[in-house]
Backbone bond lengths (Angstrom), bond angles and torsions (degrees), N, CA, C in turn:
res aa  C-N    CA-C-N  psi(-1)  N-CA   C-N-CA  omega(-1)  CA-C   N-CA-C  phi
1 M - - - 1.448 - - 1.534 109.63 -
2 V 1.292 115.29 130.69 1.463 121.78 178.26 1.518 109.66 -83.23
3 T 1.329 116.45 131.74 1.444 119.72 175.72 1.537 109.81 -115.47
4 Y 1.288 115.31 144.28 1.456 122.22 -178.71 1.496 109.18 -119.81
5 K 1.338 115.16 150.53 1.441 120.88 176.47 1.554 108.75 -105.40
6 F 1.323 115.33 127.49 1.447 121.36 -179.36 1.512 110.06 -103.20
7 G 1.320 115.28 141.44 1.455 121.16 175.76 1.503 109.73 -120.69
8 F 1.291 116.12 133.07 1.480 122.70 175.98 1.523 108.53 -111.06
9 L 1.323 116.08 121.08 1.446 122.27 -178.28 1.509 110.26 -107.18
10 I 1.306 116.83 119.51 1.470 121.87 176.74 1.516 107.31 -112.37
11 L 1.336 116.26 115.12 1.443 120.49 175.27 1.508 108.39 -84.86
12 H 1.319 116.34 117.82 1.461 123.49 -172.64 1.534 110.52 -108.34
13 Y 1.359 114.26 136.16 1.448 119.09 171.21 1.516 108.31 -150.79
14 Q 1.311 117.17 97.88 1.470 127.35 170.28 1.535 116.62 71.45
15 V 1.307 120.94 -7.45 1.465 122.02 -175.77 1.516 110.70 -102.88
16 L 1.311 116.04 77.89 1.462 122.61 -172.66 1.540 112.56 -58.22
17 N 1.325 118.04 -52.26 1.445 119.72 -175.01 1.537 113.46 -65.64
18 E 1.324 116.86 -35.13 1.465 119.88 177.63 1.502 111.07 -67.28
19 T 1.329 117.55 -39.12 1.475 119.79 179.73 1.521 110.39 -68.61
20 I 1.318 118.39 -41.22 1.466 120.42 176.40 1.509 111.18 -61.49
21 A 1.339 116.98 -42.91 1.466 120.79 178.27 1.508 110.88 -61.87
22 C 1.323 119.03 -37.09 1.459 123.21 179.12 1.523 109.69 -65.14
23 V 1.331 117.12 -46.79 1.465 121.08 179.43 1.534 110.05 -59.68
24 E 1.322 116.22 -47.37 1.461 120.40 -179.00 1.532 111.82 -63.73
25 S 1.333 116.86 -36.14 1.470 119.82 178.33 1.538 111.49 -65.69
26 I 1.319 116.32 -41.39 1.463 119.83 176.60 1.496 110.90 -60.45
27 K 1.315 116.22 -48.14 1.470 121.05 -177.34 1.534 110.98 -63.60
28 K 1.310 116.22 -36.72 1.471 121.08 -178.36 1.523 112.21 -73.34
29 N 1.319 117.56 -33.62 1.474 120.70 -169.87 1.520 115.73 -103.46
30 I 1.313 118.68 -13.97 1.461 118.93 -178.60 1.544 108.25 -83.90
31 S 1.295 115.00 144.10 1.458 120.54 179.82 1.535 109.40 -65.60
32 K 1.305 115.41 141.75 1.461 120.37 177.99 1.519 112.03 -70.13
33 D 1.334 117.47 -9.46 1.471 121.80 178.40 1.524 111.25 -79.10
34 F 1.334 118.46 -15.28 1.446 121.42 -177.64 1.529 111.70 -89.34
35 E 1.336 114.67 143.37 1.460 120.12 170.82 1.541 105.21 -91.93
36 Y 1.314 115.90 124.68 1.455 119.10 -177.54 1.525 112.73 -149.13
37 H 1.340 114.36 163.92 1.458 120.14 175.51 1.529 107.34 -143.45
38 I 1.306 115.38 144.10 1.466 122.36 178.64 1.528 108.27 -108.31
39 L 1.334 116.13 125.77 1.455 122.20 177.57 1.502 108.85 -115.85
40 I 1.318 115.62 121.73 1.459 122.13 173.04 1.521 106.99 -100.80
41 V 1.335 116.38 121.76 1.455 121.15 176.05 1.513 108.16 -104.48
42 D 1.335 115.87 111.30 1.470 119.60 177.34 1.507 107.90 -85.51
43 N 1.334 115.84 119.40 1.462 122.49 -176.05 1.517 110.73 -87.49
44 H 1.371 115.12 51.97 1.470 123.52 176.95 1.525 111.47 59.56
45 S 1.336 116.98 53.41 1.450 121.56 179.67 1.527 111.79 -63.87
46 P 1.349 118.26 123.07 1.454 120.88 -177.65 1.542 113.17 -69.95
47 N 1.322 117.88 -16.37 1.475 121.03 -179.86 1.518 113.33 -89.04
48 Q 1.314 117.37 9.14 1.478 123.37 177.77 1.499 113.99 65.13
49 S 1.333 119.04 16.37 1.457 120.23 179.29 1.530 111.61 -67.33
50 G 1.324 118.65 -28.65 1.432 120.70 175.28 1.527 113.01 -63.04
51 V 1.321 114.58 -39.39 1.481 120.03 176.42 1.522 109.37 -64.98
52 Q 1.326 117.33 -39.57 1.467 120.45 178.22 1.528 110.08 -62.79
53 L 1.333 117.60 -42.63 1.450 121.36 177.86 1.535 111.72 -63.71
54 N 1.300 115.37 -39.79 1.465 120.27 178.17 1.528 110.12 -60.65
55 T 1.307 117.81 -42.56 1.462 121.92 176.70 1.500 111.46 -65.37
56 L 1.337 117.04 -42.77 1.454 121.75 -176.69 1.543 112.10 -64.75
57 Y 1.329 116.44 -41.89 1.457 120.99 -175.77 1.541 114.99 -102.40
58 D 1.311 116.14 12.41 1.457 120.53 -175.75 1.540 112.21 -58.61
59 S 1.308 117.27 -36.92 1.474 120.25 -176.08 1.534 111.73 -99.81
60 D 1.309 118.99 8.09 1.445 122.65 -178.57 1.544 109.74 -91.14
61 P 1.331 117.20 113.74 1.482 119.22 -176.91 1.524 114.01 -69.15
62 L 1.333 117.32 -14.32 1.463 121.19 -179.60 1.505 114.11 -94.47
63 C 1.323 115.93 -1.77 1.458 119.77 -172.18 1.506 111.17 -138.90
64 T 1.356 116.57 135.28 1.459 123.32 176.35 1.513 108.54 -127.07
65 V 1.316 116.63 142.44 1.470 122.95 174.33 1.513 107.80 -111.46
66 L 1.318 115.95 122.96 1.452 122.00 175.92 1.516 108.75 -106.09
67 L 1.333 115.91 114.75 1.473 121.50 -177.78 1.535 108.80 -94.63
68 L 1.321 116.91 112.55 1.468 120.52 176.97 1.512 109.91 -79.55
69 N 1.352 116.70 146.69 1.453 120.15 -177.93 1.523 111.93 -90.72
70 E 1.320 116.46 3.14 1.478 121.70 173.20 1.521 107.61 -155.67
71 N 1.331 116.08 156.92 1.447 120.28 176.34 1.539 108.29 -78.73
72 K 1.305 116.04 117.38 1.458 121.10 -176.62 1.516 113.23 -100.56
73 G 1.320 115.90 11.58 1.474 119.96 -178.35 1.511 111.73 74.37
74 F 1.309 114.90 179.10 1.458 120.93 -176.69 1.534 111.99 -62.15
75 S 1.327 116.34 -53.72 1.456 118.57 -176.73 1.533 111.62 -70.86
76 G 1.317 118.14 -39.10 1.474 119.63 179.26 1.517 112.94 -64.31
77 G 1.320 117.01 -40.93 1.452 120.54 177.59 1.533 112.32 -65.34
78 N 1.328 115.34 -41.56 1.468 119.76 176.66 1.513 111.65 -66.16
79 N 1.319 117.56 -38.64 1.473 120.51 178.69 1.541 111.46 -64.43
80 E 1.308 117.39 -40.79 1.474 120.61 175.93 1.532 110.43 -58.95
81 G 1.331 116.13 -47.14 1.449 119.69 179.14 1.494 114.22 -65.09
82 F 1.342 116.93 -40.90 1.442 121.22 179.06 1.528 110.57 -60.60
83 Q 1.329 117.33 -45.52 1.450 121.67 -178.98 1.536 110.13 -62.98
84 Y 1.315 117.41 -40.16 1.478 121.07 178.39 1.521 110.98 -62.37
85 L 1.338 116.21 -47.38 1.461 120.28 -178.47 1.521 112.22 -68.21
86 K 1.307 117.54 -38.79 1.466 120.88 -177.02 1.524 111.63 -76.58
87 K 1.311 116.75 -48.12 1.476 119.84 -171.80 1.534 112.66 -88.58
88 K 1.336 117.89 -43.77 1.445 120.02 -176.64 1.525 112.14 -82.10
89 L 1.316 117.18 -44.76 1.481 120.74 -176.64 1.534 111.61 -97.34
90 Q 1.313 117.77 -9.97 1.443 122.58 176.45 1.524 114.02 57.09
91 C 1.327 116.40 45.62 1.461 121.23 179.54 1.539 109.34 -73.89
92 D 1.307 115.52 142.67 1.469 121.33 177.87 1.530 111.75 -83.90
93 F 1.315 116.78 -34.67 1.441 122.30 178.23 1.512 109.42 -131.68
94 I 1.340 115.10 140.14 1.473 120.84 -176.87 1.504 108.46 -128.29
95 C 1.331 115.99 126.35 1.463 122.34 176.18 1.499 107.16 -108.91
96 M 1.342 116.93 117.85 1.473 122.73 -178.59 1.516 108.90 -100.61
97 M 1.350 114.81 128.83 1.468 118.27 -179.75 1.498 111.10 -136.51
């Protein structure tokens, strides 16, 4: 049986509760048979919500928070996350949200 690794990319900017709800929705609705990882890319949120997410998910093996040191815009933030999931975590499929 072939197994695939799925990556979920959440581009985050200042909306803490919405990002947490998105992470929880993925965890609740994805089949336990899938290998997956959730990557939150904080696009240099000035309200420090990215740092809060990093603290919240620091010990979660299914979730990583990537804190960018500058706001790279929508496409730049997504590109950073895509490269991380594809090259570092070697995901076969990536869902960007």
